[in-house]
N, C-alpha and C positions, 0 to 999 in steps of 0.2 A: 574345516576345509578352507584353504586360502582362496581368495577371489581369483577368478580367471582373469588373465590380463586382457585388456581391451585391444582388439585388433581391427575393429571397424566401427562404424556409427550405428550398427544394428541394436546394440544394448548399451545404453549410457547410464545405467544405474550407478556406476561408480562416480558419476559427476554430481550426485545429489548433495545437497547441503545438510550438514548435521543440525541437530536441534539447537546447539549453541550458535552455529553460524546463522541460522534463521533468526534467532532471537536478537543477535547483534545487528543483523540487517534491518529488521523492522523497528526495533526499539529506539533507534536513533531519531525516528521521525524524519521529516523532510518532505520531499516531493515523491509522488507516485502517479501512476496512471489509474484513474478511477473509471470503471466501465459499467454500463447498464444497457438495457435495450430500449429502442423507441417503439412506438405503437405498431410499426410495420414489422417488428421483430428483428431489426438490424442492431448489431452492437455499436455502441457509441462510447468514446472515451475522451477524457480530458486530463491534463496534468493539474494536480491539485496538491496543496500542502496537507499533511496529515499528522495526527498525533496517535501513537500506539499506547493503549492502556488496557490492562486486564484482558488481553486476548482479543481486543477489538480495535478496528480502525475508526477514527473520528475525523471528520472533515466538515467544512462549512461552505455555504454559498448563499446568495440572495434567493429568496423564495420564488422569484420570478424566473429562475433558470429552468430550462426544459427538463433537466434531470429530476427536479422535485416532483412534478406530477407523474413522470415516468416511473420513478421509484415507488410512489404511492400505489400505482397500478400494478407494477411488477417489481417487487423488492429485491429480486435476485440481482446481484451485482458482483463485481470482481475488482481486485486491486493488484497492480503489477508494480513491484519494487525492483529497481535495477541500479545497483551502486557497487563500485569497487570490485568489479569482476564477478559479482554474485547477483542472481536474480531469483525472484520468487513470485508466484501467482497465488492469490487467495480468493476464495469465493465465499459469499454469505448473503444473508438477507439484511437489507438496510432498513433502519427505522429513522423517520424524520422527526426531529424535535423542534418545536416552535415555541414562541412566547405565550401560547395558549396552554401549554403543558403546566401541570402543577409543580413539577420539579425544574422548570426552566431556569430560574435564578441559580440553583445549585449547579446544573449542567453547564450553563454558559460561564459561570464564575471560574470553575476549574479548567474548562476547555479553553476559554480565551487566554487565561494565564499560561497554560501549557503551550498553546500555539504561538502566542506573541513572545514568549520567553520571560515574562515577568515572574513566573513560578520559580524559575532558576535564578533570575537576576532582577529582583524587584526595584533596584535603583537605576536600572538602565532606562534613560529617558526615551530613547527610540522605541524600546519594547513597550513602555507604558503608553506611549502615543499610539502604537499599533494596536494595543489591546482596546483602547478607547475607540479607535477607528472600526474595529470589528463589531462593536456593539451598536449595530444599526437596527432600526425598528422592524425590518422585514427580512431578517437573517434567519436561516435555519441551520441546525447542526445535524449532521448525518452520522449515525452510529451503525457500524457493520460488524457483526460477529465474524471472526476470521477462521476459515477452514482451508488448510493448505491444499492446493492442487498440485503444485510442483515447485521445488526449489532446485536451482541449478548453479553449479560453479562454472561460470563462463571462463574464468582465468585458467582453471584446471583443464577445461575442454580445449582451449586455445593451445596450451602447453602440450597436451596429448597430440593434437593435430600437427603441430610443428615437429614433434619428435617422430611421429608416424611418417610424415613426408620425408624427413631427413633420413629415416631408416629404410625408405622405399616400400613401406607397407602398402599393400594393395596393388603392387606392380608384379605381374607374373613374368 
């Protein structure tokens, strides 16, 4: 049975992103908004760079950032990606990796290379310098399993809205 045409904002399921669109959106890496809760229960978010690998978001920060103890106490977190007229929100539990972990050298090696760009372009001097810059003594790497909450095609939504307004939908 064909999908019913959208005539208002009550049901926007036709604006969802396909699996292919979601993968294209997150696999490019880049910036996102990373969210967690503080001890009072309020959500907090910051823009961070991330790497997408094996269905997980990976990011980094200094161990002294407030998000590190917050995520240790309450690992529930979320990522919001918004790029090119498409947006997606993912939730998951975060794991903090530190230089005290047995697999730290393995994790930091692939992650720093992926984040800096040396994995793709090892001869790029700027990327190599960025990779070295990342390797500071009190840095942590945050791994978060990604569970989709919502993916939304903003460009499709905007086009629908413009068409609906031009056609006079909603006007009695």
